[in-house]
C-alpha positions as CSV (number, residue, x, y, z in Angstrom):
1,M,125.6,135.4,42.7
2,H,124.8,131.8,41.6
3,D,127.3,129.9,39.4
4,H,124.7,129.6,36.9
5,S,123.9,133.1,36.1
6,Q,123.3,133.7,32.6
7,I,123.6,136.7,30.4
8,L,122.5,137.0,26.7
9,V,124.2,139.8,24.7
10,V,122.4,140.9,21.5
11,S,124.2,143.1,18.9
12,R,124.5,143.4,15.2
13,D,128.1,144.2,15.3
14,Q,129.9,140.9,15.5
15,S,133.2,142.4,16.9
16,L,131.4,144.1,19.8
17,L,129.4,141.0,20.4
18,Q,132.4,138.9,20.8
19,T,134.3,141.5,22.9
20,R,131.3,141.7,25.3
21,R,130.9,137.9,25.3
22,L,134.6,137.5,26.3
23,I,134.8,140.1,29.0
24,L,131.4,139.0,30.6
25,G,132.4,135.3,30.2
26,T,135.3,135.7,32.5
27,Y,132.8,135.7,35.5
28,F,129.2,134.5,33.9
29,Q,127.8,132.1,31.4
30,V,127.2,134.3,28.4
31,E,125.4,133.6,25.2
32,A,125.5,135.9,22.1
33,A,123.0,136.7,19.4
34,G,123.8,138.7,16.2
35,R,120.1,138.6,15.0
36,I,116.7,139.1,16.6
37,S,115.5,135.6,15.5
38,E,118.6,134.1,17.0
39,A,118.0,135.9,20.3
40,G,114.3,134.7,20.2
41,R,115.4,131.2,19.9
42,M,117.8,131.3,22.7
43,L,115.0,133.0,24.9
44,S,112.7,130.2,24.3
45,E,115.3,127.6,25.2
46,H,117.1,129.2,28.1
47,E,116.3,131.4,31.1
48,F,118.6,134.4,31.4
49,D,119.3,136.6,34.3
50,I,120.3,139.7,32.1
51,I,119.8,140.6,28.5
52,V,122.3,143.3,27.2
53,L,121.1,145.2,24.2
54,C,123.8,146.8,22.2
55,D,123.5,150.3,21.0
56,T,123.7,148.8,17.4
57,L,120.2,147.6,17.5
58,S,117.3,149.7,16.5
59,E,114.5,151.0,18.7
60,E,112.2,148.4,17.1
61,E,114.5,145.5,17.8
62,C,114.9,146.5,21.3
63,R,111.2,146.5,21.6
64,Q,110.9,143.1,20.0
65,I,113.4,141.6,22.6
66,A,111.5,143.4,25.5
67,D,108.3,141.9,24.1
68,L,109.8,138.2,24.0
69,V,110.8,138.5,27.7
70,R,107.7,140.4,28.9
71,D,105.8,137.3,30.2
72,Q,108.9,135.4,31.4
73,N,108.8,134.4,35.0
74,P,111.5,135.3,36.5
75,Q,111.7,138.1,34.2
76,P,115.3,138.9,33.1
77,T,116.9,142.5,33.7
78,L,117.2,144.3,30.3
79,F,120.3,146.6,30.1
80,S,120.7,148.9,27.2
81,L,124.0,150.1,26.2
82,L,124.4,153.8,25.6
83,G,126.0,154.7,22.3
84,P,126.0,157.9,20.5
85,G,122.5,159.5,20.4
86,N,120.5,156.5,21.7
87,G,119.6,157.6,25.2
88,Q,115.9,157.6,24.2
89,K,116.0,154.0,22.9
90,A,117.4,152.7,26.4
91,S,114.8,154.6,28.4
92,L,111.9,153.1,26.2
93,V,112.7,149.4,26.8
94,A,115.3,148.7,29.3
95,K,115.3,148.8,33.1
96,K,118.8,150.1,33.0
97,A,120.9,152.2,30.7
98,V,124.5,151.3,30.9
99,N,127.7,153.1,29.5
100,G,129.0,150.8,26.7
101,A,132.5,150.6,28.2
102,P,133.4,146.9,28.8
103,L,134.4,147.3,32.5
104,E,131.3,149.5,33.4
105,L,129.2,146.7,31.7
106,L,130.9,144.0,33.8
107,K,130.6,146.0,37.0
108,E,126.8,146.8,36.1
109,C,126.1,143.1,35.6
110,A,127.8,142.0,38.7
111,D,126.0,144.5,40.7
112,A,122.6,143.4,39.3
113,L,123.4,139.8,40.1
114,G,124.9,140.5,43.6
115,Y,128.2,139.4,42.6
116,N,131.4,140.6,44.3
117,L,134.2,141.1,41.6
118,R,136.8,141.6,44.2
119,T,136.2,138.6,46.2
120,S,135.9,136.3,43.1
121,K,139.3,137.8,41.7
122,Q,140.9,137.0,45.0
123,R,139.7,133.4,44.7
124,M,140.8,133.0,41.3
125,F,144.3,134.0,42.2
126,A,144.4,132.0,45.4
127,N,144.1,128.6,43.6
């Protein structure tokens, strides 16, 4: 993992957005967007390694985000969080569907970025 790995979380639910930002922010640089227009602005200004699409987004909103990053190089990994009844949405736009549980999301992001959470935790407590 690089110290500058960046994740963008996109959700219409501010509570979920903040929770995911706090949990992922323990290990990574995280930006959060509550609207598609906000996500579009962030994507034009920064390069992200991972984009997390919350299950609160519609299929169309997920497609809009996927369209925004289609031509980026390097292309970020799109994660779609699974919620009740949105498994189809995840398979249409995202490279990876992830259970919405916070620790599962953290583990999947770390795996995608080649980041060892155990080693990092040991370093944090050694200081």
